[in-house]
C-alpha positions in Angstrom: 25.4 -27.7 -36.4 22.2 -29.2 -34.9 24.4 -31.6 -32.7 26.3 -28.6 -31.3 23.0 -26.7 -30.5 21.6 -29.8 -28.8 24.7 -30.1 -26.7 24.5 -26.5 -25.7 20.9 -26.9 -24.5 21.9 -29.9 -22.4 24.8 -28.0 -20.8 22.5 -25.0 -20.0 20.0 -27.4 -18.4 22.7 -29.0 -16.3 23.9 -25.6 -15.1 20.4 -24.6 -14.1 19.9 -27.9 -12.3 23.1 -28.1 -10.4 23.1 -24.3 -9.6 19.6 -24.4 -8.1 20.1 -27.6 -6.2 23.7 -27.6 -5.2 22.8 -29.4 -2.0 21.1 -32.3 -3.6 23.2 -35.3 -3.6 23.7 -36.2 -7.2 26.9 -38.1 -6.8 24.8 -41.2 -6.3 23.5 -41.0 -9.9 25.2 -43.8 -11.8 28.2 -42.6 -13.8 28.8 -43.5 -17.4 30.5 -46.8 -17.8 30.4 -49.7 -20.1 27.2 -50.8 -18.4 24.6 -49.9 -21.0 21.9 -49.5 -18.4 23.9 -46.8 -16.6 24.5 -45.0 -19.9 20.7 -45.1 -20.7 20.0 -43.9 -17.2 22.2 -40.9 -17.6 20.8 -40.1 -21.1 17.2 -40.1 -19.8 18.2 -38.1 -16.7 19.9 -35.4 -18.7 17.1 -35.3 -21.2 14.7 -34.7 -18.3 16.8 -31.8 -17.1 16.9 -30.3 -20.5 13.1 -30.5 -21.0 12.5 -29.1 -17.5 14.8 -26.1 -18.4 12.7 -25.6 -21.5 9.5 -25.9 -19.4 8.4 -29.0 -21.2 7.4 -30.7 -18.0 5.4 -33.6 -19.5 8.4 -34.7 -21.6 10.7 -34.3 -18.5 8.3 -36.6 -16.5 8.5 -39.2 -19.3 12.2 -39.3 -19.2 12.3 -39.5 -15.4 9.9 -42.4 -15.4 12.3 -44.2 -17.7 15.1 -43.5 -15.2 13.0 -45.2 -12.5 12.5 -48.3 -14.6 16.3 -48.6 -14.8 17.1 -47.7 -11.1 14.5 -46.7 -8.5 16.9 -46.2 -5.7 18.0 -42.6 -6.6 16.3 -39.9 -4.5 17.2 -37.1 -7.0 14.9 -38.8 -9.6 11.9 -38.7 -7.3 12.7 -35.1 -6.3 12.8 -34.1 -10.0 9.6 -35.9 -10.6 8.0 -34.1 -7.7 9.2 -30.8 -9.0 7.9 -31.4 -12.5 4.5 -32.6 -11.2 4.4 -29.5 -9.0 4.9 -27.3 -12.1 2.0 -29.1 -13.8 -0.2 -28.6 -10.7 -0.5 -32.3 -10.2 -0.2 -31.9 -6.5 -0.9 -35.4 -5.3 1.7 -36.9 -7.5 4.2 -34.2 -6.6 3.6 -34.9 -2.9 4.1 -38.7 -3.4 7.4 -38.2 -5.2 8.7 -35.6 -2.7 8.0 -38.0 0.1 9.7 -40.8 -1.7 12.8 -38.7 -2.2 12.8 -37.8 1.5 12.4 -41.5 2.4 15.5 -42.3 0.3 17.5 -39.4 1.7 16.0 -37.9 4.9 18.9 -35.4 5.4 18.3 -33.4 2.3 17.0 -30.0 3.2 15.7 -29.1 -0.3 13.5 -32.2 -0.6 11.8 -31.2 2.7 11.5 -27.6 1.8 9.9 -28.4 -1.6 7.2 -30.6 0.2 6.5 -27.7 2.6 6.1 -25.2 -0.3 3.8 -27.7 -2.0 1.5 -27.8 1.0 1.5 -24.0 1.3 0.5 -23.7 -2.4 -2.5 -25.9 -1.6 -3.4 -24.1 1.6 -3.0 -27.4 3.4 -2.0 -25.7 6.6 -1.9 -28.6 9.0 0.3 -30.6 6.6 2.5 -27.5 6.0 3.0 -27.2 9.8 4.2 -30.8 9.9 6.5 -30.3 6.9 7.9 -27.1 8.2 9.0 -28.3 11.7 12.1 -30.2 10.4 13.2 -26.9 8.7 13.1 -24.7 11.8 16.8 -25.0 12.7 17.7 -23.6 9.3 16.4 -20.0 9.6 14.3 -17.8 12.0 12.1 -16.9 9.0 10.7 -20.4 9.1 9.6 -19.9 12.7 7.7 -16.8 11.7 6.1 -18.8 8.9 5.1 -21.3 11.5 3.4 -18.6 13.6 1.4 -17.5 10.5 0.4 -21.2 9.9 -0.8 -21.6 13.4 -2.9 -18.5 12.9 -4.4 -20.0 9.7 -5.5 -23.1 11.7 -6.8 -21.1 14.7 -4.1 -22.3 17.1 -3.5 -18.8 18.5 -1.7 -19.9 21.7 0.9 -21.8 19.7 1.3 -18.7 17.4 2.0 -16.5 20.4 4.4 -19.0 21.9 6.4 -19.0 18.6 6.4 -15.1 18.6 7.5 -15.0 22.2 10.4 -17.3 21.5 11.5 -15.2 18.5 11.3 -12.0 20.5 13.3 -13.5 23.3 16.0 -14.7 20.9 16.1 -12.0 18.3 14.6 -8.9 20.0 11.5 -6.9 19.2 10.3 -6.7 15.6 7.6 -4.5 14.1 6.7 -7.2 11.7 6.1 -9.7 14.5 4.3 -7.1 16.5 1.8 -6.8 13.6 1.4 -10.6 13.5 0.9 -10.6 17.3 -1.8 -7.8 17.0 -3.6 -9.9 14.4 -3.6 -12.9 16.8 -5.2 -10.8 19.6 -7.8 -9.4 17.2 -8.7 -12.8 15.7 -8.8 -14.5 19.1 -10.7 -11.7 20.7 -8.4 -12.1 23.7 -8.0 -8.4 24.7 -6.9 -9.3 28.2 -3.8 -11.0 26.7 -3.2 -8.0 24.5 -3.3 -5.6 27.5 -1.1 -7.9 29.6 1.5 -8.1 26.8 1.5 -4.3 26.2 1.8 -3.7 29.9 4.8 -6.0 30.1 6.4 -4.3 27.1 5.9 -0.9 28.8 7.4 -2.0 32.1 10.4 -3.4 30.3 11.0 -0.4 28.1 9.3 2.8 29.4 11.8 4.9 27.5 10.1 3.8 24.2 7.2 6.2 23.5 5.4 3.8 21.2 4.9 1.4 24.2 2.7 4.0 25.9 0.8 4.8 22.7 0.1 1.2 21.9 -1.3 0.6 25.4 -3.4 3.8 25.2 -4.9 2.7 21.9 -5.7 -0.8 23.2 -7.4 0.7 26.3 -9.3 3.1 24.1 -10.5 0.4 21.7 -11.9 -1.5 24.8 -13.6 1.8 25.9 -11.5 1.8 29.1 -11.2 5.6 29.0 -9.9 6.0 32.5 -7.1 3.5 32.1 -6.2 5.1 28.8 -6.1 8.6 30.3 -4.0 7.3 33.2 -1.5 5.8 30.8 -1.4 9.0 28.8 -0.6 10.9 32.0 2.1 8.4 32.9 3.5 9.0 29.3 3.6 12.7 29.9 5.4 12.2 33.3 8.0 9.9 31.7 8.4 12.0 28.6 7.5 15.6 29.5 8.9 17.1 26.2 7.3 14.5 23.9 4.9 15.8 21.2 3.5 12.3 20.7 1.8 12.2 24.1 -0.4 15.1 23.0 -1.8 12.9 20.2 -3.5 11.0 22.9 -4.1 13.7 25.5 -6.1 16.1 23.3 -8.9 13.6 22.8 -9.2 13.0 26.6 -9.3 16.8 27.2 -12.0 17.2 24.6 -14.1 14.4 26.1 -13.8 16.0 29.5 -14.5 19.5 28.1 -11.2 20.8 29.3 -11.0 22.9 26.1 -8.0 25.0 27.0 -5.8 22.0 27.6 -7.2 20.3 24.5 -6.3 23.3 22.3 -2.8 23.4 23.8 -2.3 19.8 22.9 -3.7 20.2 19.4 -1.4 23.2 18.8 1.6 21.1 19.9 0.7 18.3 17.5 -0.3 20.3 14.5 2.8 22.5 14.6 5.2 19.6 15.5 8.2 18.7 13.3 8.3 15.1 14.7 4.7 14.0 14.5 3.9 12.1 11.2 2.0 14.2 8.7 -0.9 11.7 8.6 -1.5 12.1 12.4 -1.2 15.9 12.1 -3.8 15.9 9.4 -6.2 13.9 11.6 -5.7 16.2 14.6 -6.1 19.2 12.4 -9.4 17.9 11.1 -10.6 17.3 14.7 -9.4 20.9 15.5 -11.5 22.3 12.7 -14.5 20.3 13.7 -14.1 21.5 17.2 -14.0 25.1 16.1 -17.1 24.6 13.9 -18.9 23.5 17.0 -17.4 26.1 19.3 -16.7 29.2 17.1 -15.5 31.2 20.0 -12.2 29.3 19.7 -11.7 30.4 16.0 -8.7 32.6 17.1 -6.9 29.5 18.3 -7.3 27.8 14.9 -6.1 31.0 13.1 -3.0 31.0 15.3 -2.3 27.3 14.3 -3.0 28.2 10.6 -0.5 31.0 10.7 2.1 28.8 12.3 1.5 26.0 9.7 1.7 28.5 6.9 5.3 29.3 7.8 6.4 25.7 7.5 7.3 23.6 4.4 4.4 22.3 2.4 2.6 19.3 3.9 -0.7 17.4 3.6 -2.0 19.7 6.4 -2.1 22.6 3.9 -4.8 20.8 1.8 -6.9 20.3 4.9 -6.7 23.9 5.9 -7.4 25.0 2.2 -10.5 22.8 2.1 -11.6 24.1 5.5 -11.4 27.8 4.4 -12.9 26.9 1.0 -16.0 25.4 2.7 -16.2 28.5 4.9 -16.1 30.6 1.7 -13.0 32.4 3.0 -11.4 32.2 -0.5 -8.5 34.6 0.2 -7.3 32.4 3.0 -7.9 29.2 1.1 -5.8 30.3 -1.9 -2.3 30.3 -0.2 -3.0 26.9 1.4 -4.0 25.5 -2.0 -0.8 26.9 -3.5 1.3 25.2 -0.8 -0.7 22.0 -1.2 0.2 22.1 -4.9 3.9 22.5 -4.1 3.5 19.3 -1.9 1.6 17.4 -4.6 2.0 19.0 -8.0 -0.1 16.4 -9.8 -3.2 16.7 -7.6 -5.8 17.8 -10.1 -8.4 18.5 -7.5 -6.1 21.2 -6.0 -5.4 22.6 -9.5 -9.1 22.8 -10.3 -10.0 24.5 -7.0 -7.1 26.9 -7.3 -8.1 27.9 -10.9 -11.7 28.4 -9.9 -10.7 30.5 -6.9 -8.6 32.8 -9.1 -11.7 33.5 -11.1 -13.9 33.9 -8.0 -11.5 36.4 -6.6 -11.2 38.3 -9.9 -7.5 37.5 -10.4 -8.1 37.1 -14.1 -4.5 37.5 -15.3 -3.4 34.8 -12.8 -6.3 32.5 -13.7 -5.3 32.8 -17.4 -1.6 32.2 -16.9 -2.1 29.4 -14.3 -4.6 27.4 -16.5 -2.5 28.0 -19.6 0.5 26.4 -17.8 -1.6 23.5 -16.4 -3.1 22.7 -19.8 0.4 21.6 -20.9 0.2 18.9 -18.2 -3.6 18.1 -18.4 -4.5 18.8 -22.0 -7.8 16.9 -21.9 -9.3 18.6 -18.8 -12.2 20.8 -20.1 -12.5 22.9 -16.9 -9.1 24.4 -17.5 -10.2 25.7 -20.9 -13.4 27.0 -19.4 -11.5 29.0 -16.7 -9.0 30.2 -19.2 -11.7 31.3 -21.7 -13.7 33.1 -19.0 -10.6 34.8 -17.7 -9.6 36.0 -21.1 -13.1 37.2 -21.8 -12.9 39.3 -18.6 -9.6 40.7 -19.8 -11.4 41.6 -23.1 -9.2 39.1 -25.1 -12.2 37.8 -26.9 -10.5 35.9 -29.8 -8.2 34.1 -27.3 -11.2 33.4 -25.1 -13.1 31.9 -28.0 -10.2 29.7 -29.0 -9.9 28.2 -25.6 -13.6 27.7 -25.1 -14.0 25.9 -28.5 -11.0 23.7 -27.8 -12.3 22.8 -24.3 -15.8 22.0 -25.5 -14.4 19.1 -27.5 -13.2 17.5 -24.3 -16.6 17.6 -22.5 -18.0 14.0 -22.2 -21.1 13.0 -20.3 -21.2 16.2 -18.2 -24.3 18.2 -19.0 -23.7 20.9 -16.4 -20.2 21.6 -17.6 -21.4 21.6 -21.2 -24.0 24.2 -20.3 -21.4 26.4 -18.7 -19.4 26.3 -22.0 -22.5 27.2 -24.0 -23.3 30.1 -21.8 -19.7 31.4 -21.8 -19.6 31.1 -25.6 -22.9 32.9 -25.8 -21.5 35.8 -23.7 -18.3 36.0 -25.7 -20.1 36.0 -29.1 -22.4 38.8 -27.8 -19.4 40.9 -26.8 -18.0 40.4 -30.3 -21.3 41.7 -31.7 -22.2 38.3 -33.2 -25.8 38.2 -31.8 -26.8 35.2 -34.1 -24.2 32.9 -32.7 -24.8 34.2 -29.2 -28.5 33.3 -29.3 -27.7 29.9 -30.9 -25.5 28.9 -27.9 -28.0 30.3 -25.4 -30.7 28.1 -27.1 -28.3 25.1 -26.9 -27.9 25.6 -23.2 -31.6 25.9 -22.7 -32.3 22.7 -24.7 -29.6 20.8 -22.9 -31.1 21.7 -19.5 -34.4 20.3 -20.6 -33.0 16.9 -21.4 -33.3 14.3 -18.6 
């Protein structure tokens, strides 16, 4: 039985080896014959494969070294040694053996790729570049790796040359555009960035992002006039575009052309094509503008009403917080409700909504809402406090007491919240006619406030 199990392990090891390295030329390994050295060679080699499959790399190395003593002309042995040393993080020995394998068989792709990965693992970028170049004909992915390696060694011009070649051969790629942007940022060569973006725009003016990228680049360089002119060209080329107004409203605000700025902000914040994250930013700017120039409050209300008719988005939370800070709670509540539809697990929204139901004396709603949310957030004491307070206002004193006592158990390291519970319990006991307990909780609150 043990012999059968041993054979099964060897077979599995062979499958793993030959499956993963189908392109390694193993036909040169001596075949079994009457020659005892060939038999021993194969026994040690297959034992090595078995131990590698079992992740017993030191034992695999021992077996492979015995193979070399018998026949040091087989490239696959050195490749396997390099692989096992790599697994053991013995990088110098791994590199030596990979190079030896390549010297014996310089057409084998896997040998060269393994040496490349070894250098990458060690962050030996210059060596990785040299090891990668023979692999470039295999896949365009390697050329993109080469660009990243050039960035790592500070050879930005070579990185750009590689990216230019890839773009010419394969077309534009957002991934490569990010790499290119990183090159310009690291090199500080903003003139090259502008030149490239201008070329991209001239080649494809029908692509809105080409205008936006150039506008952003000019803005980052504080070249406001060039940025504004590009935005105007954008509007001329794409008069119905909503995205152009993402750029224009800022320029209008800076030039104090408020009517045009408001019109652009309206278009962006009510757009169905602008990304929610951008709309939220513009909406924030809109609210800050109105805070500084309150005479334009009606414009914000118009936008708010338009947004309220649409499906829930992140913009709802921004509007809710805006009205909350303005203490316009009746307007804040519907936006918090929509924000909760958009993100049902946002506890900050849940908490604000519960407190606002109390603040606006909607006690039945405060009770039912917190009772529902407690099922999802059973350890959040503020929900119990709101529920208890609401039920006390509804004259459901026993129910109020139950929720308050339960919630008090969840208060940890929050003196202010603990005091709120004590005061609410004191009020509830007093309404029940239990003056002794009422005074006890009042004293607890007073003592807790005195503690540092």
